[in-house]
C-alpha positions in Angstrom: 19.4 -16.8 77.6 21.9 -15.2 75.1 22.4 -11.4 75.5 22.9 -8.8 72.8 24.6 -5.5 73.8 25.1 -2.5 71.7 28.3 -0.6 72.5 30.3 2.3 71.0 32.5 1.5 68.1 35.9 0.5 69.5 37.9 2.1 66.8 36.1 5.5 66.6 38.7 8.0 65.6 36.9 10.9 67.3 34.9 13.8 65.8 37.9 15.9 64.7 39.7 13.1 63.0 36.6 12.0 61.3 35.9 15.5 60.1 39.5 15.8 58.7 39.2 12.4 57.0 35.9 13.5 55.3 37.5 16.8 54.2 40.5 15.0 52.8 38.5 12.4 51.0 36.2 15.0 49.5 39.2 16.6 47.9 40.5 13.1 46.9 37.2 12.3 45.3 37.1 15.5 43.3 40.6 15.1 42.0 40.1 11.4 41.3 37.4 12.2 38.8 39.8 14.4 36.9 42.2 11.4 36.6 39.4 9.0 35.6 39.5 7.2 38.9 36.5 6.3 41.0 35.9 7.3 44.6 33.9 5.1 47.0 32.9 7.6 49.7 31.3 4.9 51.9 34.6 3.0 52.4 37.1 5.8 51.6 38.5 3.8 48.6 39.9 5.0 45.3 39.4 2.5 42.5 41.7 2.2 39.5 41.2 -0.1 36.5 43.6 -2.6 38.1 42.8 -2.4 41.8 41.4 -0.6 44.8 43.3 1.6 47.1 42.2 2.5 50.6 43.2 5.4 52.8 45.0 4.4 56.1 46.9 6.2 58.8 45.6 9.7 58.2 47.3 12.0 60.6 45.8 15.5 60.3 48.2 17.0 62.9 51.3 15.9 60.9 49.4 16.1 57.6 50.4 12.7 56.4 48.4 9.9 54.9 49.0 6.5 53.4 47.3 4.7 50.5 47.3 0.9 50.4 46.4 -1.1 47.4 44.5 -4.4 47.9 47.1 -7.0 47.1 44.6 -9.5 45.6 43.2 -7.2 43.0 46.1 -5.5 41.2 47.3 -8.4 39.1 44.3 -10.4 38.2 44.0 -10.5 34.4 46.1 -7.4 33.7 49.3 -7.3 31.8 52.3 -5.6 33.3 52.1 -2.6 30.9 48.5 -1.8 31.9 49.4 -2.0 35.6 52.3 0.4 35.0 50.1 2.9 33.2 47.4 2.7 35.8 50.0 3.2 38.6 51.4 6.2 36.8 47.9 7.7 36.6 47.4 7.1 40.3 50.8 8.7 41.2 49.8 11.8 39.2 46.5 11.9 41.1 48.4 11.6 44.4 50.8 14.4 43.5 47.9 16.7 42.6 46.1 15.7 45.9 49.2 16.4 47.9 49.5 19.8 46.4 45.8 20.6 46.9 45.6 19.4 50.5 49.2 20.0 51.9 49.4 16.3 53.0 52.5 14.2 52.5 51.3 11.0 50.8 52.9 7.6 51.0 51.7 4.9 48.6 52.3 1.3 49.5 53.0 -0.4 46.2 50.7 -3.1 45.0 51.9 -6.7 45.3 52.8 -7.2 41.7 53.7 -3.6 40.7 57.3 -3.2 39.5 58.1 -6.9 40.1 60.9 -8.3 38.0 61.6 -5.0 36.2 
């Protein structure tokens, strides 16, 4: 007979890292609203009008974090100028977030941003 077993999540970052991620994202969500961006607290995603960006590689000891845009969502139906304006808004958000939290932030550029410019 098939067996179902419940185990601990394999990628659990630990209580301290989880706490720091929640603290960081609470600040990110608050600042995102000021920049007319949306925060998805369930998945730790910041949404722009041209794509979604997730938080990866949060290192609370080094105070570094990366944002990664979903490559499939940035270009669909948006002209280059709108993408550029939205990215400029996101970069302003990231600068304010860095100042507020003390984290160094790296943004992995979306697939179609700045292409052929």
